[in-house]
N, C-alpha and C positions, 0 to 999 in steps of 0.2 A: 943573216936572215933568221927570223924567229922560228924555232922548231915547235909549231903548234901541236903536233902529234905528241911530243914529249910532255908538254903542259897538260894536254888532255889525259894522257896516260897516268900522270902523277895524281890528278884529281880522281880518276877512276880508282886507282889503287888506294886512295885515302878516303873514299866516299863514305864507307861505313863509319869512319872516325868523325867525319863531318856531320853525319846524321846523329851520332851520339852527342856531339857538341850541341846541336840544336835541341835535342831532347833535354839536356841539362839546363839550357836557357829557359825552355818552356816551363820546366818544373819549379822555377822560382817565380811566384806571382809578382806582377807589376801593375796591379789594378790602379787606375788613376781616374777619379778619386778612389781611395784616399791619397795615393801618391807617395807611398813609402818605398822608394826605388833604390836607395843606397845599397840594400842587401843584394840586389841583382847585380849592381855594378861590382860589388866585392866578389861575388861568385864568378862573374865574367872575367875579371882581372886574374883571378886564381887559375881559371882554365887557360887563359891566354899565356900566362907565365909558364904553364906546362908545355906550351908549344914553342917556348923560347921567344915570346913576344911580350916583353914587359910593358905594362900599361901605366901611364901617369893617371893618378886619381885626382880629380878636381872637384871637391865638394863645394856646392853653393852654400854660402852662409845660412845657418839654420833660420835666422829671423827673416831673411829674404824669402826663403821657401815657405815659411808659415804665413807671412803676409800675402803670399801668392795663392794660398789655399791648399798647399800640399804639405807633406810631412818630411821628406828627405830626397835630395837629388845629389848624386855624385856622377859627373860626366867623366868619360875616359878618353884619353888620346894615346894611341900607339904610334910612335914615330920611327920610321925606317929611312935612314939616310944612305944614299948610294953614291953621291959625288956631285960636283958642280956641273952646271950646264944644262940640266934637264928640268922639266916641270915638277912642281910639288903637287901631287894629286891626293885629295882627301876623299875617303869613302865614308859616308855617314849613314847610320841607321839608328832608329830610336827604339828604346826598350819599353817605354811606357805604353799602356794600352787601356782601353775601356774595360770595366768589369765584365765578367763572362755572361751574366744574365741567365735566363732559364732555357730549357729545351734541349740540352746537350745529350747526345747519345754516347759521347766519349768524354772521359775525364778532361776538363779544360786545362788541367795542369799535369796531364799524364804523359804527353808526348807520344801517344799511342800511334802505331803504324797499322793501317788497315787499307787494303785495296790499292796499295801503291802510293798512299798519301800519309803524311804525318799530321796528326790532329792536335790542337791545343790553342788556347788564347795566345795570340801574337805569333802563331806558327807561320802565318803569311805576312802579317804587317806588325813589326818588321824584324822579328828575331831571326827569320829565315835569312835575312841579309847580314846579320851578325855572322852567320855561318858562311854564306857565299863570299862575302868580302874577306873574311879571315882566311879561308882556304884558297881563295884566289891569290892572296898575298903570299901564303906559304908556297903555293905552286910556283909563283913568280920567282921567289928567292931560291927555291930548290933547283929550278930548271933554267930560267932565263938569266938569273944573276945580274941584274942591271948594274951598270957602272956609273950612272948619272941620274940626277933627279932625286925624288923622295916620294914615299907613300905614307899617308897618315890614316889611321882608322879613328873615326870619331863615333863613339857609342854614347848617345845622349838620352835624356829622360824627361823631355818636356815637349813632345809633339802634340799631345792631346790638349794641352792648355795653351798652345800657341808658339812654343819654341824659344821664348825670350830667356828662359833659364836653362835651355839646352844649347843649341848652336849659337843663339843670340848671346848667351853668357860667355862662351868660349871666345867669340869674336870681339865682344866689347872689352874683355879682360886682356886682349892682346895675346892670347895663348896660341893662336894659330892664324896663318895667313896663306892658305893654299892658292895655287894658280888655277887649278881646275877641281871640279867636284863631281862625284857620282854619288847619288843618294838612293836610298832604298826604293824599289819600285817593282814592276812586274816584267815578265820575260818577253812578252810578245809585242811590246812597243817601247820606244824611247821617248820620254816626255820632256819637252823643252819649255813648256809654259803651263801655268795653272791659274785657276780663279783666285780671287781674293775673297775675304770674308769679313763682314761687319756684324757683330752681335751687340744687341742693345737690350737693356731692361727698361720697360716703360711702366711707371706707376701713375695710375689715374686716381686722383683724390676727389671724393664727394663729401657727403655728410650722412652718417648713420641715422636711422630713424626706425621707430616701430612700424612694422608692416601695416598695422591698423590705421596709422596716420602717415602715409607715405609722403604727403605734401610737406611735411615738416623736415624732410631730408632731401638730399641730392644723390640720385642713384649713380654710383660710380660704374656699375656694371653696364647700365644702359649707355652711358657715355663711351665706355670701352668698346662696346659693340659697334658704335658709330665709327670709332677710330679704326677698328679692325676692318670694317667694310671699306673704308678709304684706302687702307694698306693693301687689301686684296684687289681692289680695283686698280691700284698702281701696279701690282704684280702682274695683272693681265696685260697691261701696257708694255711691260718689259719684254714680252715676246716679239715686239717689233724692233728691238735693239739686237742686232746680230753680230757675233764675233767673227773675225776673219781667220781665227786660229782653228785649224782642223781639230775636232774632238771637243770643242767648246761651242755651245749653242747660243744662249742668251742669259742675261741676268735673271735671278729669281729670288723670291722672298719666302721665308717660312716662319710661321708663328709656332714655336715648339712647346711652349709652356704657358699656362695661365692659371692664376689662383686669386681668390678674393672672397669677400663676404665673411660673415660670422655665423649666421644661422638662417634657416628658411623664413623665419618671421621677422627678419631684420633687413631693412633697405641697405644694400652694400655701401660702405663708406670708402672702401679702397679695393682696387683691383690691380694686380701686377701681371704683366705678360712679358715674355722674352721673344725676341725676333732674331732671325739669322738672314742676312742679305748677302748673297753671293755676287761678286763683282767680276765681270769679264776683264781680260788684260787691258782692253782699250779704255776702260773707265778710270776716272780720277776718284780716289777714295774720299777726299775731302768734299767733293761735289756730291757724291752719293750720300754721305752722311748728312750733309746740309739739306738735301732733298727729302730724306726720310723725316728729318726733324720738321720740315715745312709741312709735309702731309699730315703728320700727327698734330702739329700746332693748329693748322687750319680746321681740322675735324673737331678738335677740342674747343676751339674758340666759339663755335656756334651753340655751345651748351653752357648756360649760365650756372655759376657756382662750382664749376669743374676746374681743377688745376692738374697739371701734368708735370711729372719729373721724368727726365730721360737720362739714363746713364749708359755710357759706352762700356761694354764688357770686354770686347776684343776688336782690334782692327788689324787684320792680317792682309798685307798688300798682295796683289797678284804677282806671279812670277812671269816675267817676259823673257823671250829668248835673247841671250847675249851672243854677239858674233863669235867670240872666242870659244864657244862650245862646239863648233863644227867638227874639230878633230875627234872629240868624244863621240858625237853623233855618227860620224862616218865609220869609225872603228867598230862601234857596237852594232850598227846596221850590217856591216860586212860579216862579222863573226856570228851575229845572231842569225842571219839568213843561212849561213853555212851549217850551223849546228841545229837550228830548229826547222830547216827545210822550207822556210817561207819568208817573205819580205817582212822586215821589222819597221813599221812606219814611225816617222818622227811627228809627234802631235802634242796637243794640249790635253789637259784633264780638268773636269769641273770640280775636282777636289781642291782643297788648299792644304799646303804642307809647310813645315818649318824650313824647307829648302829655300824659300823666298829670302830668308835672312842672309844666306850666302850671296844670292843675286843682288840684294840691296847693298852689300859690301863690295860689289863689283867683281865677284868671283863667278866666272862662267861655269854652269853646271847642267847636268841632266839627271833625270830620274830613271833608274834602270836596276832591276834585280830579279830575285826569284819569285815567281808567281804566275797565275793564270792570265787569261785575256782580260778578265773583268773583275772588279771588286766583288760583284755578286757571286761569281764562281768560287772565290776564295772564302766566302762566308765571313769576311772581315767585319768586325763589330756585331756579328750575329753568332748563333749557336753553331757548334761544330766547325769552327774555323780550321782550315787545312791548307797545306802546301803539297803539291804533287812532287814526289821525290825526284822524278826525272827532270822536272823544271828546275829544281834546286841544283841538280848536277850540271845541267847544260848552262844555266845562268852563271854558275861559278866558272865554267870554262870561258864563257864570253867575257867576263870581267878580267880573268887572268890574261887572256889573249890581248885585250884592249890595253891593259897596263903594260904588257910587254912591248906592244907597238909604240906607245907614247914614251916609253923610257928607253927605247932602242937607241944605239949610238947615232948621232946626227950624220 
């Protein structure tokens, strides 16, 4: 029978070391864009080597990275083999993160500790789980010493751009094939499903003209307004489509960027806008994209002289629960409730993540790690991102106990 008390005690005894590890990770920027993330992988591998955990470095070819719009990506795999007969469990966290932006009261790359929280860009999402997963693995080997199965750490650098050069690249290159997956998440819920995301760039072409003789041109901005009105009307109808997954409500659409025109005295000849369509797990991505294209096409067709180009920027499928994830869910819920003193619900999230790529490969997985109840609390993607250190400590214990359960003798 697993000695959970000894696992917990090991993590407590090494928690200061875990915090210092996280601080070191926060202090190496991984802003994406520009996406120069190989230096962080190099530093991570150096620190892991110091723990006796050698990491395989898998650099993505430079031209592929540049074509993707980034500068460098090196993904890491730590493999720990314990013997035949047990599952191979992967723990995945991503190191890339959006730039810090303005309004910080703490150095975004300082790893400062204030009021029981550690501050910094990616402190919560998801360098905190570089730490929780690494120290859960160390505790497992120091205390439980499993004799079967395997654990892999996957530290990847392409979540913000969709994951195809992160987990997607490791999987497509045949570098890994785990049986189960735990991916970076928050401590108070175990996520088994998430939304998908379709991002598109729409270019509305008209004809420039002098504002003194507007009839000699075709106003692309006026046409774009009509298209946007049609999309917003469609967005209102999405509220009537409800997901059956707890934690996920309905589809929605956001127009996040628009630009066009050349000057105030010129009829705009071109307008470009970008949209983001979140898809609930029950939706079919191909049907969603076809419907968006239909709405845009119908709105543009009523305006003579207007042409529209539509380019897909991203298609991230939703993650649906796979039956094989139940042992993960049950173990995390059991230990989470004991350590956090409250039930840990299994639910969906309206976010989309690169975890879907494991699910698409048929690998059952869940999202669970160190962090608060909500993204809002963590300040992820905002100023003063932080992780509560007690959440980090307790989540590390939950992961260590879960690994010990799943790798225990049959």
